[in-house]
FISE-398175 format. One record per atom (N, C-alpha, C): residue number from 0; x, y, z; residue in three letters; atom name. Coordinates in pm, whole numbers, plus 50000, padded with zeros to 5 digits. Example, Ala and Ser with C-alpha at 12.3 -4.5 7.8 and 13.67 -1.06 7.14 Angstrom:
2
i:0	X:51319	Y:49431	Z:50780	aa:ALA	at:N;
i:0	X:51230	Y:49550	Z:50780	aa:ALA	at:CA;
i:0	X:51320	Y:49670	Z:50780	aa:ALA	at:C;
i:1	X:51285	Y:49775	Z:50708	aa:SER	at:N;
i:1	X:51367	Y:49894	Z:50714	aa:SER	at:CA;
i:1	X:51290	Y:50003	Z:50787	aa:SER	at:C;
***
This chain:
145
i:0	X:50068	Y:49828	Z:50037	aa:MET	at:N;
i:0	X:50062	Y:50010	Z:50010	aa:MET	at:CA;
i:0	X:50095	Y:50110	Z:49948	aa:MET	at:C;
i:1	X:50068	Y:50240	Z:49935	aa:ASP	at:N;
i:1	X:50150	Y:50340	Z:49882	aa:ASP	at:CA;
i:1	X:49997	Y:50407	Z:50026	aa:ASP	at:C;
i:2	X:50162	Y:50568	Z:50106	aa:PHE	at:N;
i:2	X:50008	Y:50619	Z:50161	aa:PHE	at:CA;
i:2	X:50142	Y:50747	Z:50100	aa:PHE	at:C;
i:3	X:50167	Y:50756	Z:50032	aa:ASN	at:N;
i:3	X:50191	Y:50945	Z:50042	aa:ASN	at:CA;
i:3	X:50041	Y:51034	Z:49987	aa:ASN	at:C;
i:4	X:49965	Y:51044	Z:50040	aa:TYR	at:N;
i:4	X:49849	Y:51077	Z:50043	aa:TYR	at:CA;
i:4	X:49913	Y:51284	Z:50045	aa:TYR	at:C;
i:5	X:49844	Y:51288	Z:49967	aa:ASP	at:N;
i:5	X:49847	Y:51455	Z:49889	aa:ASP	at:CA;
i:5	X:49771	Y:51598	Z:49994	aa:ASP	at:C;
i:6	X:49792	Y:51667	Z:50073	aa:MET	at:N;
i:6	X:49723	Y:51808	Z:50090	aa:MET	at:CA;
i:6	X:49551	Y:51732	Z:50045	aa:MET	at:C;
i:7	X:49531	Y:51704	Z:49983	aa:ASP	at:N;
i:7	X:49363	Y:51691	Z:49869	aa:ASP	at:CA;
i:7	X:49315	Y:51590	Z:49983	aa:ASP	at:C;
i:8	X:49447	Y:51468	Z:49901	aa:THR	at:N;
i:8	X:49341	Y:51368	Z:50063	aa:THR	at:CA;
i:8	X:49240	Y:51409	Z:50127	aa:THR	at:C;
i:9	X:49335	Y:51414	Z:50239	aa:TRP	at:N;
i:9	X:49328	Y:51510	Z:50380	aa:TRP	at:CA;
i:9	X:49220	Y:51535	Z:50321	aa:TRP	at:C;
i:10	X:49211	Y:51688	Z:50292	aa:ILE	at:N;
i:10	X:49088	Y:51738	Z:50284	aa:ILE	at:CA;
i:10	X:48951	Y:51697	Z:50265	aa:ILE	at:C;
i:11	X:48972	Y:51638	Z:50174	aa:GLN	at:N;
i:11	X:48899	Y:51475	Z:50162	aa:GLN	at:CA;
i:11	X:48834	Y:51411	Z:50243	aa:GLN	at:C;
i:12	X:48928	Y:51378	Z:50317	aa:PHE	at:N;
i:12	X:48847	Y:51263	Z:50417	aa:PHE	at:CA;
i:12	X:48816	Y:51332	Z:50526	aa:PHE	at:C;
i:13	X:48810	Y:51472	Z:50574	aa:PHE	at:N;
i:13	X:48840	Y:51511	Z:50620	aa:PHE	at:CA;
i:13	X:48666	Y:51618	Z:50684	aa:PHE	at:C;
i:14	X:48701	Y:51563	Z:50493	aa:LYS	at:N;
i:14	X:48537	Y:51685	Z:50468	aa:LYS	at:CA;
i:14	X:48457	Y:51530	Z:50450	aa:LYS	at:C;
i:15	X:48474	Y:51389	Z:50469	aa:ASP	at:N;
i:15	X:48370	Y:51304	Z:50421	aa:ASP	at:CA;
i:15	X:48361	Y:51262	Z:50607	aa:ASP	at:C;
i:16	X:48447	Y:51304	Z:50676	aa:LYS	at:N;
i:16	X:48384	Y:51255	Z:50834	aa:LYS	at:CA;
i:16	X:48470	Y:51304	Z:50919	aa:LYS	at:C;
i:17	X:48383	Y:51477	Z:50822	aa:TRP	at:N;
i:17	X:48416	Y:51538	Z:50995	aa:TRP	at:CA;
i:17	X:48342	Y:51479	Z:51143	aa:TRP	at:C;
i:18	X:48188	Y:51486	Z:51097	aa:LEU	at:N;
i:18	X:48059	Y:51413	Z:51167	aa:LEU	at:CA;
i:18	X:48151	Y:51320	Z:51267	aa:LEU	at:C;
i:19	X:48218	Y:51270	Z:51266	aa:PHE	at:N;
i:19	X:48237	Y:51100	Z:51293	aa:PHE	at:CA;
i:19	X:48416	Y:51169	Z:51433	aa:PHE	at:C;
i:20	X:48417	Y:51218	Z:51412	aa:LEU	at:N;
i:20	X:48562	Y:51302	Z:51407	aa:LEU	at:CA;
i:20	X:48528	Y:51388	Z:51510	aa:LEU	at:C;
i:21	X:48393	Y:51509	Z:51504	aa:VAL	at:N;
i:21	X:48344	Y:51652	Z:51630	aa:VAL	at:CA;
i:21	X:48330	Y:51522	Z:51709	aa:VAL	at:C;
i:22	X:48262	Y:51412	Z:51708	aa:ILE	at:N;
i:22	X:48199	Y:51365	Z:51800	aa:ILE	at:CA;
i:22	X:48334	Y:51274	Z:51891	aa:ILE	at:C;
i:23	X:48364	Y:51187	Z:51821	aa:ALA	at:N;
i:23	X:48542	Y:51142	Z:51865	aa:ALA	at:CA;
i:23	X:48606	Y:51241	Z:51916	aa:ALA	at:C;
i:24	X:48643	Y:51363	Z:51858	aa:LEU	at:N;
i:24	X:48748	Y:51457	Z:52032	aa:LEU	at:CA;
i:24	X:48611	Y:51499	Z:52040	aa:LEU	at:C;
i:25	X:48506	Y:51545	Z:52110	aa:VAL	at:N;
i:25	X:48423	Y:51531	Z:52165	aa:VAL	at:CA;
i:25	X:48433	Y:51496	Z:52313	aa:VAL	at:C;
i:26	X:48426	Y:51329	Z:52259	aa:VAL	at:N;
i:26	X:48417	Y:51211	Z:52424	aa:VAL	at:CA;
i:26	X:48530	Y:51228	Z:52472	aa:VAL	at:C;
i:27	X:48608	Y:51252	Z:52360	aa:LEU	at:N;
i:27	X:48767	Y:51253	Z:52407	aa:LEU	at:CA;
i:27	X:48812	Y:51374	Z:52538	aa:LEU	at:C;
i:28	X:48753	Y:51441	Z:52507	aa:PHE	at:N;
i:28	X:48773	Y:51585	Z:52561	aa:PHE	at:CA;
i:28	X:48669	Y:51503	Z:52682	aa:PHE	at:C;
i:29	X:48526	Y:51529	Z:52736	aa:ILE	at:N;
i:29	X:48470	Y:51462	Z:52857	aa:ILE	at:CA;
i:29	X:48541	Y:51379	Z:52892	aa:ILE	at:C;
i:30	X:48601	Y:51259	Z:52835	aa:VAL	at:N;
i:30	X:48636	Y:51158	Z:52907	aa:VAL	at:CA;
i:30	X:48782	Y:51226	Z:53007	aa:VAL	at:C;
i:31	X:48855	Y:51321	Z:52961	aa:LEU	at:N;
i:31	X:48989	Y:51351	Z:53007	aa:LEU	at:CA;
i:31	X:48934	Y:51430	Z:53108	aa:LEU	at:C;
i:32	X:48838	Y:51501	Z:53085	aa:ARG	at:N;
i:32	X:48811	Y:51574	Z:53216	aa:ARG	at:CA;
i:32	X:48762	Y:51537	Z:53339	aa:ARG	at:C;
i:33	X:48665	Y:51419	Z:53308	aa:ILE	at:N;
i:33	X:48567	Y:51378	Z:53423	aa:ILE	at:CA;
i:33	X:48656	Y:51211	Z:53487	aa:ILE	at:C;
i:34	X:48681	Y:51182	Z:53317	aa:VAL	at:N;
i:34	X:48809	Y:51038	Z:53392	aa:VAL	at:CA;
i:34	X:48931	Y:51045	Z:53491	aa:VAL	at:C;
i:35	X:48962	Y:51007	Z:53619	aa:LYS	at:N;
i:35	X:49139	Y:51005	Z:53661	aa:LYS	at:CA;
i:35	X:49147	Y:50894	Z:53696	aa:LYS	at:C;
i:36	X:49156	Y:50844	Z:53615	aa:THR	at:N;
i:36	X:49237	Y:50703	Z:53664	aa:THR	at:CA;
i:36	X:49274	Y:50627	Z:53551	aa:THR	at:C;
i:37	X:49321	Y:50541	Z:53589	aa:VAL	at:N;
i:37	X:49434	Y:50477	Z:53465	aa:VAL	at:CA;
i:37	X:49299	Y:50408	Z:53338	aa:VAL	at:C;
i:38	X:49156	Y:50388	Z:53419	aa:VAL	at:N;
i:38	X:49057	Y:50347	Z:53257	aa:VAL	at:CA;
i:38	X:49034	Y:50454	Z:53212	aa:VAL	at:C;
i:39	X:49088	Y:50618	Z:53263	aa:LYS	at:N;
i:39	X:49084	Y:50713	Z:53095	aa:LYS	at:CA;
i:39	X:49172	Y:50664	Z:52997	aa:LYS	at:C;
i:40	X:49247	Y:50652	Z:53025	aa:TRP	at:N;
i:40	X:49379	Y:50567	Z:52957	aa:TRP	at:CA;
i:40	X:49286	Y:50471	Z:52827	aa:TRP	at:C;
i:41	X:49281	Y:50415	Z:52916	aa:LEU	at:N;
i:41	X:49214	Y:50247	Z:52827	aa:LEU	at:CA;
i:41	X:49060	Y:50351	Z:52749	aa:LEU	at:C;
i:42	X:49001	Y:50422	Z:52758	aa:ILE	at:N;
i:42	X:48908	Y:50435	Z:52665	aa:ILE	at:CA;
i:42	X:48916	Y:50532	Z:52576	aa:ILE	at:C;
i:43	X:49020	Y:50662	Z:52646	aa:VAL	at:N;
i:43	X:49105	Y:50709	Z:52480	aa:VAL	at:CA;
i:43	X:49168	Y:50655	Z:52409	aa:VAL	at:C;
i:44	X:49244	Y:50548	Z:52463	aa:VAL	at:N;
i:44	X:49307	Y:50391	Z:52332	aa:VAL	at:CA;
i:44	X:49194	Y:50374	Z:52205	aa:VAL	at:C;
i:45	X:49092	Y:50318	Z:52374	aa:ALA	at:N;
i:45	X:48933	Y:50203	Z:52265	aa:ALA	at:CA;
i:45	X:48858	Y:50309	Z:52148	aa:ALA	at:C;
i:46	X:48862	Y:50448	Z:52178	aa:ILE	at:N;
i:46	X:48811	Y:50565	Z:52084	aa:ILE	at:CA;
i:46	X:48885	Y:50583	Z:52000	aa:ILE	at:C;
i:47	X:49023	Y:50620	Z:52015	aa:LEU	at:N;
i:47	X:49077	Y:50650	Z:51906	aa:LEU	at:CA;
i:47	X:49119	Y:50498	Z:51794	aa:LEU	at:C;
i:48	X:49091	Y:50383	Z:51897	aa:ALA	at:N;
i:48	X:49149	Y:50224	Z:51737	aa:ALA	at:CA;
i:48	X:48979	Y:50276	Z:51675	aa:ALA	at:C;
i:49	X:48855	Y:50337	Z:51739	aa:VAL	at:N;
i:49	X:48695	Y:50306	Z:51707	aa:VAL	at:CA;
i:49	X:48780	Y:50373	Z:51505	aa:VAL	at:C;
i:50	X:48811	Y:50586	Z:51538	aa:VAL	at:N;
i:50	X:48854	Y:50596	Z:51435	aa:VAL	at:CA;
i:50	X:48911	Y:50535	Z:51395	aa:VAL	at:C;
i:51	X:49053	Y:50522	Z:51412	aa:VAL	at:N;
i:51	X:49085	Y:50356	Z:51307	aa:VAL	at:CA;
i:51	X:48971	Y:50341	Z:51236	aa:VAL	at:C;
i:52	X:48994	Y:50236	Z:51289	aa:VAL	at:N;
i:52	X:48890	Y:50150	Z:51182	aa:VAL	at:CA;
i:52	X:48793	Y:50189	Z:51172	aa:VAL	at:C;
i:53	X:48787	Y:50277	Z:51198	aa:TYR	at:N;
i:53	X:48562	Y:50367	Z:51117	aa:TYR	at:CA;
i:53	X:48677	Y:50414	Z:50954	aa:TYR	at:C;
i:54	X:48784	Y:50465	Z:51001	aa:SER	at:N;
i:54	X:48835	Y:50590	Z:50923	aa:SER	at:CA;
i:54	X:48841	Y:50465	Z:50804	aa:SER	at:C;
i:55	X:48910	Y:50398	Z:50829	aa:GLY	at:N;
i:55	X:48908	Y:50237	Z:50657	aa:GLY	at:CA;
i:55	X:49114	Y:50138	Z:50641	aa:GLY	at:C;
i:56	X:49145	Y:50224	Z:50819	aa:TYR	at:N;
i:56	X:49268	Y:50165	Z:50790	aa:TYR	at:CA;
i:56	X:49316	Y:50018	Z:50923	aa:TYR	at:C;
i:57	X:49374	Y:50025	Z:50852	aa:SER	at:N;
i:57	X:49372	Y:49842	Z:50975	aa:SER	at:CA;
i:57	X:49536	Y:49973	Z:51054	aa:SER	at:C;
i:58	X:49536	Y:49871	Z:51134	aa:LEU	at:N;
i:58	X:49639	Y:49851	Z:51242	aa:LEU	at:CA;
i:58	X:49796	Y:49824	Z:51206	aa:LEU	at:C;
i:59	X:49833	Y:49777	Z:51108	aa:GLU	at:N;
i:59	X:49954	Y:49710	Z:50969	aa:GLU	at:CA;
i:59	X:49899	Y:49907	Z:50870	aa:GLU	at:C;
i:60	X:49812	Y:49931	Z:50876	aa:ASP	at:N;
i:60	X:49852	Y:50046	Z:50769	aa:ASP	at:CA;
i:60	X:49860	Y:50179	Z:50843	aa:ASP	at:C;
i:61	X:49862	Y:50206	Z:50948	aa:VAL	at:N;
i:61	X:49840	Y:50263	Z:51091	aa:VAL	at:CA;
i:61	X:50002	Y:50250	Z:51105	aa:VAL	at:C;
i:62	X:50093	Y:50107	Z:51144	aa:LYS	at:N;
i:62	X:50233	Y:50125	Z:51135	aa:LYS	at:CA;
i:62	X:50278	Y:50169	Z:51084	aa:LYS	at:C;
i:63	X:50230	Y:50112	Z:50915	aa:LEU	at:N;
i:63	X:50310	Y:50138	Z:50823	aa:LEU	at:CA;
i:63	X:50336	Y:50301	Z:50839	aa:LEU	at:C;
i:64	X:50260	Y:50391	Z:50796	aa:ILE	at:N;
i:64	X:50220	Y:50533	Z:50849	aa:ILE	at:CA;
i:64	X:50374	Y:50605	Z:50929	aa:ILE	at:C;
i:65	X:50347	Y:50505	Z:51046	aa:GLY	at:N;
i:65	X:50411	Y:50554	Z:51177	aa:GLY	at:CA;
i:65	X:50561	Y:50553	Z:51094	aa:GLY	at:C;
i:66	X:50673	Y:50450	Z:51067	aa:THR	at:N;
i:66	X:50737	Y:50354	Z:51027	aa:THR	at:CA;
i:66	X:50737	Y:50527	Z:50906	aa:THR	at:C;
i:67	X:50656	Y:50554	Z:50802	aa:LYS	at:N;
i:67	X:50657	Y:50658	Z:50685	aa:LYS	at:CA;
i:67	X:50696	Y:50784	Z:50798	aa:LYS	at:C;
i:68	X:50660	Y:50849	Z:50912	aa:VAL	at:N;
i:68	X:50713	Y:50892	Z:50980	aa:VAL	at:CA;
i:68	X:50820	Y:50903	Z:50994	aa:VAL	at:C;
i:69	X:50857	Y:50785	Z:51069	aa:ALA	at:N;
i:69	X:51006	Y:50843	Z:51142	aa:ALA	at:CA;
i:69	X:51116	Y:50850	Z:51019	aa:ALA	at:C;
i:70	X:51062	Y:50750	Z:50957	aa:ASP	at:N;
i:70	X:51180	Y:50754	Z:50809	aa:ASP	at:CA;
i:70	X:51226	Y:50903	Z:50758	aa:ASP	at:C;
i:71	X:51085	Y:51025	Z:50785	aa:SER	at:N;
i:71	X:51102	Y:51076	Z:50753	aa:SER	at:CA;
i:71	X:51192	Y:51220	Z:50852	aa:SER	at:C;
i:72	X:51134	Y:51170	Z:50956	aa:VAL	at:N;
i:72	X:51243	Y:51260	Z:51076	aa:VAL	at:CA;
i:72	X:51357	Y:51238	Z:51072	aa:VAL	at:C;
i:73	X:51390	Y:51065	Z:51013	aa:LYS	at:N;
i:73	X:51538	Y:51058	Z:50991	aa:LYS	at:CA;
i:73	X:51627	Y:51166	Z:50879	aa:LYS	at:C;
i:74	X:51489	Y:51149	Z:50752	aa:GLN	at:N;
i:74	X:51579	Y:51209	Z:50690	aa:GLN	at:CA;
i:74	X:51622	Y:51310	Z:50702	aa:GLN	at:C;
i:75	X:51563	Y:51406	Z:50701	aa:GLU	at:N;
i:75	X:51531	Y:51544	Z:50816	aa:GLU	at:CA;
i:75	X:51659	Y:51630	Z:50905	aa:GLU	at:C;
i:76	X:51716	Y:51462	Z:50954	aa:ALA	at:N;
i:76	X:51738	Y:51502	Z:51011	aa:ALA	at:CA;
i:76	X:51964	Y:51425	Z:50990	aa:ALA	at:C;
i:77	X:51921	Y:51381	Z:50939	aa:ILE	at:N;
i:77	X:52050	Y:51316	Z:50786	aa:ILE	at:CA;
i:77	X:52002	Y:51464	Z:50717	aa:ILE	at:C;
i:78	X:52024	Y:51550	Z:50717	aa:THR	at:N;
i:78	X:52003	Y:51617	Z:50603	aa:THR	at:CA;
i:78	X:52086	Y:51746	Z:50691	aa:THR	at:C;
i:79	X:51966	Y:51721	Z:50828	aa:ALA	at:N;
i:79	X:52084	Y:51843	Z:50883	aa:ALA	at:CA;
i:79	X:52172	Y:51861	Z:50916	aa:ALA	at:C;
i:80	X:52223	Y:51727	Z:50951	aa:MET	at:N;
i:80	X:52405	Y:51715	Z:50983	aa:MET	at:CA;
i:80	X:52437	Y:51772	Z:50834	aa:MET	at:C;
i:81	X:52438	Y:51742	Z:50701	aa:ALA	at:N;
i:81	X:52549	Y:51765	Z:50607	aa:ALA	at:CA;
i:81	X:52526	Y:51923	Z:50603	aa:ALA	at:C;
i:82	X:52400	Y:51975	Z:50668	aa:GLY	at:N;
i:82	X:52341	Y:52175	Z:50646	aa:GLY	at:CA;
i:82	X:52439	Y:52242	Z:50757	aa:GLY	at:C;
i:83	X:52418	Y:52182	Z:50864	aa:GLU	at:N;
i:83	X:52512	Y:52250	Z:51037	aa:GLU	at:CA;
i:83	X:52629	Y:52225	Z:51062	aa:GLU	at:C;
i:84	X:52771	Y:52126	Z:50988	aa:ALA	at:N;
i:84	X:52826	Y:52075	Z:51055	aa:ALA	at:CA;
i:84	X:52914	Y:52143	Z:51003	aa:ALA	at:C;
i:85	X:52901	Y:52338	Z:50979	aa:ALA	at:N;
i:85	X:52970	Y:52357	Z:51036	aa:ALA	at:CA;
i:85	X:53006	Y:52474	Z:51047	aa:ALA	at:C;
i:86	X:52889	Y:52451	Z:51186	aa:ASP	at:N;
i:86	X:52860	Y:52521	Z:51365	aa:ASP	at:CA;
i:86	X:52837	Y:52428	Z:51389	aa:ASP	at:C;
i:87	X:52895	Y:52297	Z:51381	aa:ALA	at:N;
i:87	X:52901	Y:52220	Z:51471	aa:ALA	at:CA;
i:87	X:53034	Y:52217	Z:51633	aa:ALA	at:C;
i:88	X:52984	Y:52169	Z:51720	aa:THR	at:N;
i:88	X:53043	Y:52166	Z:51874	aa:THR	at:CA;
i:88	X:53110	Y:52072	Z:51852	aa:THR	at:C;
i:89	X:53231	Y:51991	Z:51914	aa:PHE	at:N;
i:89	X:53240	Y:51898	Z:52008	aa:PHE	at:CA;
i:89	X:53322	Y:51940	Z:52157	aa:PHE	at:C;
i:90	X:53153	Y:51794	Z:52263	aa:THR	at:N;
i:90	X:53240	Y:51828	Z:52364	aa:THR	at:CA;
i:90	X:53304	Y:51746	Z:52464	aa:THR	at:C;
i:91	X:53414	Y:51734	Z:52455	aa:THR	at:N;
i:91	X:53466	Y:51653	Z:52558	aa:THR	at:CA;
i:91	X:53389	Y:51579	Z:52701	aa:THR	at:C;
i:92	X:53313	Y:51480	Z:52715	aa:ASN	at:N;
i:92	X:53242	Y:51519	Z:52885	aa:ASN	at:CA;
i:92	X:53324	Y:51389	Z:52972	aa:ASN	at:C;
i:93	X:53320	Y:51462	Z:53141	aa:GLY	at:N;
i:93	X:53375	Y:51382	Z:53225	aa:GLY	at:CA;
i:93	X:53349	Y:51254	Z:53295	aa:GLY	at:C;
i:94	X:53265	Y:51199	Z:53165	aa:ASP	at:N;
i:94	X:53220	Y:51030	Z:53215	aa:ASP	at:CA;
i:94	X:53306	Y:50950	Z:53132	aa:ASP	at:C;
i:95	X:53420	Y:51035	Z:53066	aa:GLY	at:N;
i:95	X:53431	Y:50928	Z:52954	aa:GLY	at:CA;
i:95	X:53306	Y:50962	Z:52759	aa:GLY	at:C;
i:96	X:53253	Y:51015	Z:52754	aa:THR	at:N;
i:96	X:53169	Y:50986	Z:52684	aa:THR	at:CA;
i:96	X:53193	Y:51135	Z:52554	aa:THR	at:C;
i:97	X:53119	Y:51192	Z:52461	aa:PHE	at:N;
i:97	X:53208	Y:51253	Z:52367	aa:PHE	at:CA;
i:97	X:53018	Y:51350	Z:52337	aa:PHE	at:C;
i:98	X:53000	Y:51477	Z:52310	aa:THR	at:N;
i:98	X:52855	Y:51507	Z:52268	aa:THR	at:CA;
i:98	X:52910	Y:51599	Z:52146	aa:THR	at:C;
i:99	X:52863	Y:51619	Z:52063	aa:VAL	at:N;
i:99	X:52881	Y:51738	Z:51899	aa:VAL	at:CA;
i:99	X:52749	Y:51778	Z:51907	aa:VAL	at:C;
i:100	X:52686	Y:51905	Z:51895	aa:LYS	at:N;
i:100	X:52584	Y:52024	Z:51880	aa:LYS	at:CA;
i:100	X:52615	Y:52063	Z:51751	aa:LYS	at:C;
i:101	X:52482	Y:52062	Z:51735	aa:THR	at:N;
i:101	X:52469	Y:52179	Z:51639	aa:THR	at:CA;
i:101	X:52319	Y:52251	Z:51639	aa:THR	at:C;
i:102	X:52280	Y:52301	Z:51564	aa:LYS	at:N;
i:102	X:52212	Y:52403	Z:51620	aa:LYS	at:CA;
i:102	X:52049	Y:52330	Z:51675	aa:LYS	at:C;
i:103	X:51984	Y:52209	Z:51567	aa:ASN	at:N;
i:103	X:51972	Y:52151	Z:51571	aa:ASN	at:CA;
i:103	X:51924	Y:51978	Z:51610	aa:ASN	at:C;
i:104	X:52045	Y:51932	Z:51610	aa:LEU	at:N;
i:104	X:52090	Y:51825	Z:51660	aa:LEU	at:CA;
i:104	X:52214	Y:51799	Z:51724	aa:LEU	at:C;
i:105	X:52205	Y:51641	Z:51871	aa:GLU	at:N;
i:105	X:52252	Y:51684	Z:51971	aa:GLU	at:CA;
i:105	X:52318	Y:51520	Z:51959	aa:GLU	at:C;
i:106	X:52442	Y:51502	Z:51931	aa:LEU	at:N;
i:106	X:52509	Y:51349	Z:51869	aa:LEU	at:CA;
i:106	X:52526	Y:51290	Z:52028	aa:LEU	at:C;
i:107	X:52545	Y:51212	Z:52120	aa:THR	at:N;
i:107	X:52653	Y:51143	Z:52172	aa:THR	at:CA;
i:107	X:52680	Y:51043	Z:52216	aa:THR	at:C;
i:108	X:52837	Y:51007	Z:52238	aa:GLY	at:N;
i:108	X:52800	Y:50872	Z:52226	aa:GLY	at:CA;
i:108	X:53014	Y:50877	Z:52260	aa:GLY	at:C;
i:109	X:53044	Y:50733	Z:52242	aa:THR	at:N;
i:109	X:53162	Y:50643	Z:52325	aa:THR	at:CA;
i:109	X:53249	Y:50716	Z:52214	aa:THR	at:C;
i:110	X:53398	Y:50766	Z:52256	aa:PRO	at:N;
i:110	X:53470	Y:50684	Z:52132	aa:PRO	at:CA;
i:110	X:53530	Y:50534	Z:52102	aa:PRO	at:C;
i:111	X:53472	Y:50495	Z:52001	aa:GLY	at:N;
i:111	X:53521	Y:50368	Z:51936	aa:GLY	at:CA;
i:111	X:53381	Y:50261	Z:52003	aa:GLY	at:C;
i:112	X:53319	Y:50331	Z:52025	aa:ASP	at:N;
i:112	X:53203	Y:50227	Z:52033	aa:ASP	at:CA;
i:112	X:53045	Y:50198	Z:51865	aa:ASP	at:C;
i:113	X:53094	Y:50276	Z:51832	aa:GLY	at:N;
i:113	X:53053	Y:50273	Z:51677	aa:GLY	at:CA;
i:113	X:52924	Y:50334	Z:51603	aa:GLY	at:C;
i:114	X:52869	Y:50335	Z:51757	aa:GLU	at:N;
i:114	X:52651	Y:50397	Z:51750	aa:GLU	at:CA;
i:114	X:52747	Y:50508	Z:51870	aa:GLU	at:C;
i:115	X:52602	Y:50614	Z:51799	aa:VAL	at:N;
i:115	X:52548	Y:50715	Z:51885	aa:VAL	at:CA;
i:115	X:52431	Y:50729	Z:51941	aa:VAL	at:C;
i:116	X:52367	Y:50792	Z:52009	aa:LYS	at:N;
i:116	X:52240	Y:50921	Z:52076	aa:LYS	at:CA;
i:116	X:52234	Y:51012	Z:52022	aa:LYS	at:C;
i:117	X:52124	Y:50986	Z:51898	aa:VAL	at:N;
i:117	X:52107	Y:51137	Z:51807	aa:VAL	at:CA;
i:117	X:51959	Y:51159	Z:51909	aa:VAL	at:C;
i:118	X:51991	Y:51266	Z:51942	aa:LYS	at:N;
i:118	X:51853	Y:51353	Z:51872	aa:LYS	at:CA;
i:118	X:51830	Y:51534	Z:51824	aa:LYS	at:C;
i:119	X:51708	Y:51498	Z:51802	aa:PHE	at:N;
i:119	X:51706	Y:51606	Z:51662	aa:PHE	at:CA;
i:119	X:51529	Y:51653	Z:51734	aa:PHE	at:C;
i:120	X:51628	Y:51822	Z:51738	aa:HIS	at:N;
i:120	X:51494	Y:51963	Z:51809	aa:HIS	at:CA;
i:120	X:51410	Y:51867	Z:51928	aa:HIS	at:C;
i:121	X:51580	Y:51785	Z:51994	aa:ASP	at:N;
i:121	X:51538	Y:51809	Z:52096	aa:ASP	at:CA;
i:121	X:51423	Y:51669	Z:52163	aa:ASP	at:C;
i:122	X:51434	Y:51592	Z:52085	aa:THR	at:N;
i:122	X:51365	Y:51474	Z:52042	aa:THR	at:CA;
i:122	X:51458	Y:51345	Z:52030	aa:THR	at:C;
i:123	X:51470	Y:51286	Z:52067	aa:SER	at:N;
i:123	X:51579	Y:51149	Z:52084	aa:SER	at:CA;
i:123	X:51481	Y:51098	Z:51960	aa:SER	at:C;
i:124	X:51563	Y:51092	Z:51929	aa:LEU	at:N;
i:124	X:51579	Y:50920	Z:51776	aa:LEU	at:CA;
i:124	X:51641	Y:50787	Z:51785	aa:LEU	at:C;
i:125	X:51659	Y:50771	Z:51959	aa:GLY	at:N;
i:125	X:51724	Y:50653	Z:51921	aa:GLY	at:CA;
i:125	X:51877	Y:50618	Z:51947	aa:GLY	at:C;
i:126	X:51947	Y:50579	Z:51918	aa:THR	at:N;
i:126	X:52012	Y:50493	Z:51926	aa:THR	at:CA;
i:126	X:52050	Y:50463	Z:51767	aa:THR	at:C;
i:127	X:52144	Y:50441	Z:51642	aa:TRP	at:N;
i:127	X:52253	Y:50503	Z:51553	aa:TRP	at:CA;
i:127	X:52387	Y:50488	Z:51518	aa:TRP	at:C;
i:128	X:52366	Y:50363	Z:51499	aa:LYS	at:N;
i:128	X:52498	Y:50362	Z:51377	aa:LYS	at:CA;
i:128	X:52596	Y:50530	Z:51311	aa:LYS	at:C;
i:129	X:52718	Y:50487	Z:51390	aa:ILE	at:N;
i:129	X:52773	Y:50609	Z:51317	aa:ILE	at:CA;
i:129	X:52833	Y:50532	Z:51186	aa:ILE	at:C;
i:130	X:52771	Y:50666	Z:51052	aa:ASP	at:N;
i:130	X:52768	Y:50586	Z:50967	aa:ASP	at:CA;
i:130	X:52856	Y:50697	Z:50888	aa:ASP	at:C;
i:131	X:52905	Y:50723	Z:50737	aa:SER	at:N;
i:131	X:52997	Y:50831	Z:50655	aa:SER	at:CA;
i:131	X:52937	Y:50978	Z:50692	aa:SER	at:C;
i:132	X:52759	Y:50956	Z:50736	aa:THR	at:N;
i:132	X:52739	Y:51064	Z:50735	aa:THR	at:CA;
i:132	X:52750	Y:51182	Z:50873	aa:THR	at:C;
i:133	X:52722	Y:51054	Z:51013	aa:ILE	at:N;
i:133	X:52762	Y:51143	Z:51126	aa:ILE	at:CA;
i:133	X:52934	Y:51071	Z:51146	aa:ILE	at:C;
i:134	X:52978	Y:51016	Z:51040	aa:GLN	at:N;
i:134	X:53176	Y:51039	Z:51156	aa:GLN	at:CA;
i:134	X:53239	Y:51147	Z:51062	aa:GLN	at:C;
i:135	X:53128	Y:51209	Z:50958	aa:SER	at:N;
i:135	X:53218	Y:51339	Z:50876	aa:SER	at:CA;
i:135	X:53180	Y:51480	Z:50981	aa:SER	at:C;
i:136	X:53062	Y:51475	Z:51007	aa:LEU	at:N;
i:136	X:52999	Y:51545	Z:51127	aa:LEU	at:CA;
i:136	X:53096	Y:51488	Z:51217	aa:LEU	at:C;
i:137	X:53091	Y:51423	Z:51324	aa:ILE	at:N;
i:137	X:53175	Y:51383	Z:51418	aa:ILE	at:CA;
i:137	X:53311	Y:51489	Z:51444	aa:ILE	at:C;
i:138	X:53343	Y:51482	Z:51285	aa:ASP	at:N;
i:138	X:53491	Y:51456	Z:51180	aa:ASP	at:CA;
i:138	X:53513	Y:51600	Z:51198	aa:ASP	at:C;
i:139	X:53438	Y:51739	Z:51148	aa:GLN	at:N;
i:139	X:53388	Y:51785	Z:51138	aa:GLN	at:CA;
i:139	X:53346	Y:51927	Z:51270	aa:GLN	at:C;
i:140	X:53318	Y:51842	Z:51297	aa:ALA	at:N;
i:140	X:53327	Y:51912	Z:51409	aa:ALA	at:CA;
i:140	X:53440	Y:51963	Z:51578	aa:ALA	at:C;
i:141	X:53479	Y:51792	Z:51541	aa:LYS	at:N;
i:141	X:53614	Y:51863	Z:51603	aa:LYS	at:CA;
i:141	X:53700	Y:51899	Z:51501	aa:LYS	at:C;
i:142	X:53706	Y:51944	Z:51377	aa:LYS	at:N;
i:142	X:53783	Y:52034	Z:51346	aa:LYS	at:CA;
i:142	X:53770	Y:52203	Z:51441	aa:LYS	at:C;
i:143	X:53611	Y:52198	Z:51402	aa:ASN	at:N;
i:143	X:53591	Y:52312	Z:51490	aa:ASN	at:CA;
i:143	X:53583	Y:52380	Z:51631	aa:ASN	at:C;
i:144	X:53670	Y:52272	Z:51706	aa:VAL	at:N;
i:144	X:53688	Y:52373	Z:51876	aa:VAL	at:CA;
i:144	X:53837	Y:52380	Z:51882	aa:VAL	at:C;
***
């Protein structure tokens, strides 16, 4: 399945399902305001599941959309690495780790480990293997010191 939906597709979806989505949103707000326990979150998840099922998506579709979003954010981070290397700073931390920072990125790792923890716009993207792009950012940051 291809999920390259454009803005027109989303607009049409909201036009077709607007009443159902508004009702679901109202119910969600009511549940969040009234219910104060863990049950609240179970109800919220159930309502979201009903919205997803009603809208015609399967759980597999939702997973694929999530994967596409994650891949897109990862690609943005890689693009930022290339574009922000000239301003990158390299810091050796007291615990033996290093940190490379740019305007939008932060890499933290241990020398010789082969992996770094990546944050993009202060949001963790997990641990990535050091590839040529990441290594060139680290090398450039060392030169900038």
